[in-house]
N, C-alpha and C positions, 0 to 999 in steps of 0.2 A: 552508514547512510548510503542511499542509492543515488546515482547520477541519472538524470533524465535526458532524453533526446532534446537538443537545443536547436533553435533556428539560427540562421546565419547572423541575423541581427543580434540575437542574444550573445553569440560567441564574440561578436565585435564589441559589445558592451563589456563583456567579461575581461577583455584585454586591458581594461583600466586597472584591474587588479585590486588587491587589498594592501594599502601602503600606509606608512606613517613617517613622520619626520621628527627631528630632535633639536633641542636648543638648550644652551646653558642658562637662558633667561626663562625660568620655569613658569613665569606668569604671562609670557607672550602668547598671543594668538597664533594659530598656524593655519596653513591652507593645504588642502588636499584635493584629490580628484573626485570626491563625492560631495554630498550635501552636508552643510554644517547644521548640527542640531544642538541647541543650547539648553542646558538644564540648570538646576540650582546647585549642584555639587561642583567643587573645584575641578573635577575631572571632565567638565563639559565645555571648557573654554577653547577647544580646538576641534579638529575633526580628522578622521581617517575614513576611508571608504573601502567597501568590498562588496562583491556580488555573490549571491547564492541563489540556486534555483529550487530550493525547497519550497513546496507549495503544491496545490492541486492542479494548477495550470502549468503545463510543461514549458510554456513560453514566457512565464512570469519570472522576472529577475528582480530580486530584492537587493537594495544597496544598504549595507550596514555602515554606520559611522559612529565615531567616538573619539575622545581625546587621547592620542598616543604620544603626547609629549612626555619625555622622561620626568619622573616625579620623585621627589624626596619625601619619605614618610618618617616623621620623628617617632621615636619609640614611645609607646603608650597611647598612640593615636589610631584612629580608624580612617581608612581610605576606601571610598566607594567608586568603582568604575562603572559608568553607565554606557550602554550600547543601544543604538537606535536603528530602526528600519525605516526606509523611505515610504513604505506603504503597508497597509494592514495585511498580514498573512492569513490565508485560509487553511493553513496547516502549520504544525510546529516547525520552526527553523532552528537548526542546531549547529553550534560551532564547538569543535573539540578544543580543549585547552592543554597546552604543553607548558610545564613549569620547569625552569632551570635557574641556577644562581647559587650563591654561597649561603643564602639565608636558609635556616632550618625551620621546618614546619612543626608546630606543636605549641600547646599552651604554656609549657615551661621553656620554650625555645624563643625563636624570633617572631613568628607570626602564625596566625591561622587564617584560612580562607573559606568563605561561605560555600563556594562550589569550585572544586579543584579539577574536575574532569571535563565538564561541558558547560557551555553558556547557551541557554535556550530561550528563544522567543516563543511564548505560548501562542496557540491559535487565537487570532484576533488582537494580539498585543504587539505594539511597535517598540516597546521598551523592555530591556532586561538589564540586569546589573549583577555585580559580585562585590563582596565586601572583604577587605583585608584588615585584620586587627593585629597590631604589633604590641610587643610586650617589653617591659623594662628588664634588662639583664645587667647586673653590676659587673660582670666579668667580661663584657664586650667593649673593647676599645674602638674597633674598626667598624666602618659601615659594611652592610651586607647587601649583596645584589640579589634582585629577584626579577626575572623576565617572564612575562606571560605571552604566549603566542596563540592566536586564535585562528583556526583553520576550518573553513567551510567546505561545501561540496566542490566549489569551483573557485577560481581566482587565487591570488597569491596570499599566503598567510600574513597576518598583521601582528606586530609585537609592541608591547609597551614595556619599557625598561623602568624598573623601580629601584630605589635605593633606600634601605632601612638604616637609619642613622645609628652610629655607635654612641657611646657615652662621650659627650664632648667636654673636654677639660681644657682649661687655659693655663699656660705657664704663668708663674709668678714673676716678679720683677728681678729676682736674684739678690735683692738687698737683704742681708742678714745682720748688718751692723746698725747700731743706734747712734743717735746724735744728741748732744746737749746744747745745740744751737751754734756752736763754733767748731766742734770736732765731729768728724763723720765716721770714725772707725771704732767706736766704743762697742764693746762686746756685750754689755749689759745695760739695761735701762737705768739711768742715773737717779731720777726722782719722779714724783708724780706730775711735775710740770710738763714732762715730755712723754706722757703715756700714749698708747694706741699708735705706735709707730709701725711702719711697714714691716720691720723685722719680726714683729710679734704676731703676724697674721699670715694666713695662706699657706701655700705649699712649702715656702722656705723654712717654716718653723720645724719641719721634720728633721732638719739637721742642725737646728739652732738650739743649743742646750739652754740658752737664756730664756727661751719662750716656754716656760713650764708652769707658770702661775696664771690662774684664771683672770686676774685683774690686769695682766699685761698682754693679754691676747689669747689665742687658742691654746689648749693643752697639747702637749706633745703626745700624740696618739699613735702607738705602734700598729694599731689595727687599721689605720687609714689605707685606702687602696693604693695610694701612691707613696706610701711610706718608704723611706730609703734605709736599708740596714747598714751595718758597719762596712760590708764589702762594697756597697754601692757608693759610699762616700770616701773610700780610700783610693787616692790617685794611683797608687802602685799596684792595686789589685786588678785582676783580669775582669772583674765584674763591675768596675767603676762606671758610674752613670753620669758624672759631671758635677759641677758646682751647684750649690744652693738646692732649689727644688727641681732643677732640670733633670731629665732622664733621657740621656742620649745613648744610642747603640750604633756601633760602626757596622757598615754593610759593604760586603765585597761586590765587585762588578757583576757577579752572577746572581746577585740579589739575596745572598745568604748572610746572616749576621756573623760577626767575628768578635773575638775578645777585645777588651778595651785597650790592651797594650799592643795590639797588632798594627803594623804599618801597611798591611795588605788590604786596603779598603778604599772605596771611591765615593761612598755616600754615608750619610748619618740619618738615622731614624729618630724622631722625637717621640718617645713613648707616651708623653702627656697629650700632645695634640694629634698624634697619628701621622704627622707629615714627615716626608723623607726629603732630605736636602742633598744636592750634589756638592761634594767638596771641591774647592778650587785646586788647581795644580800649581806647582812651584813656578818661579820666574822663568819665562821663555823669551829670550832676546830675539828681536826681529832685526834682520840685516837688510839695509838698503844697498843693494849691490851697485858697484861702480859701473858707469856707462862710458863706453869708448866714444860714443857719439851722443851729444846732448839731445838729439831728436829721438833716440831710442826710448821705448816705453820704460817706466819705472818697474823695477823688479824687487820684490821683498820676499825674503825667505825666513823661516823660523829655525832657530838653533836646534830645537827638538821637534821634529815633524809630527810626533804623536801627541804632543801636549797642547791640544786645542783649547783646553779649559784653564790656561794659565791665569793666575789671579791678576797679573799686571796688564792683561788685555782689557780694552775698554770699548764701549759700543754706544751709538746713539739709540734712542727709543724707537721701536717699531713693533706693530702687532705681530703675533705669531699665529700659527694655524689653529691652535687650541686655546689661545688666550683672548684678551680683550681686543675687540675691534676698534679701529680708529686710524687716524693719519699718523705718519711718522717719517723718520729719516733713516737712510742707510748709506754706508760708504762702500763702494765696490772693491772687489779683490782684483788681483792681476788677471788680465786676459792672456792666457798662455798662447793664444793664437797670434797675438801681437809680438810675442817673443820668439823670434825665428830660431828654430832648432830645439825649443823647449818641449818636454814631454807633456802630453795632455794632463791637466790637473797638477802640474808640478809646482805651481806657485799659488797655493791657496792662502795668500796672506797679503796684507797691506801694512801701512805703518801703525795700525791700531790693534789688529787681531789676526788670527790665523786659524785654519781648520786642517783636518787630516787630508793628506794628499791622496792621489790615486783616482782611478776612474769612478765616475758617479753615474749610475744608470737610472736613477729615479727622476731625473730631470728637475730636481729641486735646486733653485739658484742659491748661491751663497753670497752673503753680504756681511759686513761688520754692522750688526744691529742686534738688539735684544731678541727680536722675533726670530731672526735667522738662527741665532744661537740656540734658542729653545727648540726650534724645528730640527736642528742638527742633533741635539741630544736625544730627541725622540727617535730620529732615524737610526741612531746608533744603539738605542735601547739601553741606555746607561742603567746599571744596577737592576736590569731585568724589567724596567718600566718604560712605558711609551706615552705617558700622560704628563710630561714635564711642562711647566708653565713658569713665567715670571711671577713671583709672589705678589700678593696684595700687600698693602701697607701693614695691616695687622698680622699677616702671616710672617713677614720679615721681622716685625717688632717682637713677635712671640719668642724668638730665640736670642734676643738681646739681654745680656746681663747688665742691668743698670747699676750694679755695684761697681762696674769697671769703666763707666763712661766718665770722661774728664770733666764734664759739667758739674758733677755732684761731689766728687771726692778724688783723692789720690791714694785710695786704699792699697792697691797693689804696687803702684810706682812703676811697674814694668809693663803693664798691660797696655797695648796700643789700640785695642778695639774691644767691642762689647760681645764678641763671639767667644765661646769656650775654646781656648787655644789647644786643649787636649784632643778636640775632635775636629775642629775646622781649620787648623793651621797646617796644611800640607803634610798630613801624616805625622805630625808632631816633630818634624825635622827643622822647620824654621817658620818665622812669622811671614806668611804670604798673603793673608786675607786682605791687607791694605798695602801690599808691596808696591813700590813705585813702578811706573811704566818705563820701559827702556827701548831704545832703538839704536842700532849700530850703523853709523854712516861709514861707508867704504869709498875710497877714491884711488884711482890709479896714481902711482908715482911716475911723474913725467921726466923725460930727459931734457937736455938743453934745447932741443928743437920743439918741445911741447908735446911729444909723443909718449905713450906709455913705455916706461923703461922695462926691458926684459930682465927676468931673474936668471939663475944659472941654468934652468931648463928651457929658457926661451919664452916662458909665460910672462904676461904683464905683472909687474909688481903692484901689489895693492896694500894700502894702509887703511886701517879701520879704527874708529874711535866710538866708544859707547856713550850715548847721551841719554839723560833723563828727559822724558817728555813732560809737558806742562800738566797733563792729566794724571797726576799722581795722588789725588785726594782719596779719602776713604768713603766715597759716596757710592751707594748701590741703588739701582733702579727698582721701582715697583711697577706693577701692571696698572695701577690706578691713575687715571687721567684727572686733571684739574677741571672741575665743573665750569662750563662756559669759557674755557680757555683751551682751544683745540691744540695749541702749540706747546702746552705744558703738561707735565706728569709729575707725580709725587716721587720723591727720592729720600733715602734715609742715610744719614751720616753715622757711620759705625763708631766713630770716636766720641761724638757728643750725644748720640742717641736721638738727635733732632730729626723731625720730618720736615722736608723743605719742598718748595716748588722748583723744578728744574726744566729748562727748555729741552724739548725732545731732541734737538740737534746737538746738544752737549754730549760728550763722550764720558760715560761712567761705567763702573763695574756692574756685573749682573750675576746673581746666584739663582739657580732654578730650583723649583720645589715640585714634589709629586705627592699626590694623595692616593687613597684607595678608591677614588671616584672614577668610574669608567669614562672613556674618552667621549662617549655620546653625550655626556652631560656638559662637555666643554665647548661644543660647537658655537662659534662666535655669532653674535647678533649684530644687526646693522645699526650700530650706535657709536657715537664718539664721546658719550657722557658716562663716565665711570667714577664719579666723585667720591672722595673719602668722607664727605660731610655726613 
C-alpha cells in the first residue's frame, strides 16, 4: 500500500491512532476514540477506531471502528468480526492482518479463518468482516490464544485478543463409598433401595471397582479420556494423580512438572479443570518484638523471611489488580521509616501476615489483604505465571474431596480438611492447609528498677512466648461478593465443605489460582456485584 501526502489537519486527526481496550466482563460496552457502530453480531457491541488515508482524495481520512474487546470462542462455534468505516470510500481501503497465538490453523486443528492476510473495504462499501470457525478436538485440555492485529496505511495497529476454549471438564465430588442410610463407608452398593448413589457415577468410578454394572451407574471404561491407570492411583508411584477422580500434578517454581513423590514443588495443576493452584507454605511464626519505650512503633518479624505464603497467615478481603472489583479492607504492614535504624523494607510483616523483605522498585504497596497477596504472587511470577487471582466459589469447590469432609462421614478418621494432603499439605511434610495462626510475644526482662536487665554481653534480656491467635479456623476466601451486600463475600470451610457468607473485614486464609487465560481477560470492571447466585 502507498502512503499519500497528508494535510496538517489530517496528520492531527491521525494522532488519535487505532486503539482498543479490554475487560474481563466480555458483555460490557466499551468506549474508544472513534465512532461507535452497532451491528447484529456479538462482535459489534463496542468500538475501536483508526484512520486510514486510502481513497482517491489525498485529504480524505477514513475512521474504521469495531469491537476489540477480548472474546472467548467456544469450540464448534463461529465468530464474525465486523469492521466499519465512517464514510463511503471511493477506492478500496485495505488493512493487513497479523495473526499470532497458540491456536493452530486448519480444519483438523483449532480454527479456520475466512481471510487471513488482509481485511478489505470494497469501493463504495463501509462494512467488511472476517469469520473464524473453531473445531472440536478431544485431546485439547487448555484454551488456545489467537490475536489478530489490523494495520492500515497510517495510525497505530489495532488488536483483538481471542481465546478458543479447551475441553471444559469438572471434577467429581471425590465420594467413592456407598451408604445404607446409617453407614457411609460401604465399598459396594448394598441393595436396590439405595441405587444411583454418587459413587456409581462420574469421574470417580474410574477407580471404583464396585461401579462395574450398568444398573448401578456408569460402566468402568478404560477408554475414557480421564481414566486413571494403576500408576495414577498408587500413592507410592511417581505417576500418582491423587484420590478418587482427581488428577493432580506437582509443578516446580520454574513452571515445570515434577514427579508425584517430589518435595521440590510450589504449585499443583489440576488436569481435569486445567487450573493451577499455589501450594501454601509451612507454619511461619511472627514475632512481636519487645519495645523499650511504649511509644515506639510496633515491629513484627517473620521467623522465615522467605515464607510469605505460610498457611497460618490470614487476610481480610480486598480486590486485586486482576480480580473482582469492589470495596474491601486491608491491614497495614510495619512502616520501616518509623523504626529508627531499620533497613528499608526490613519489616514486611504485621501480626497477621508477612511478605518477602528487600527493596521494592515497582511502587506496589503491601498490605495484609487477599488482593495484595494475589498482586504479590503475580509480581514474583510464582511457578512461571503472572495471572494469579483469588478463586471463585466454584473454582475452590472443584478441588474439595467431599469424601473427607466431616459433615458427611468419618471415612478417613485422620483427614482434617477436604484437600488432597498428598499435594496440598506443605510438600507432604505436615498438615499445614488449616494450620493454626501463631504470634510470638516478646518482652524485656526488667530489673528491680523497672529497666531492661542486661545479659552477659550487655544486651537487654528478652523473654518470648508463642501464642495462638483467634483466627485459626479452616476458612478460605473466594473472589465472589455477596449480592446486594457490599461488606460481605463468600468463603469456604475446608473441614465441612460449606459455603458461607463472611464479612470482608474478617481475617481468613487465601489460596490463589491461575488459569491459561491471558491477563487481558482479567481487567476488572467497575462493579461491586459478583454474586454466586
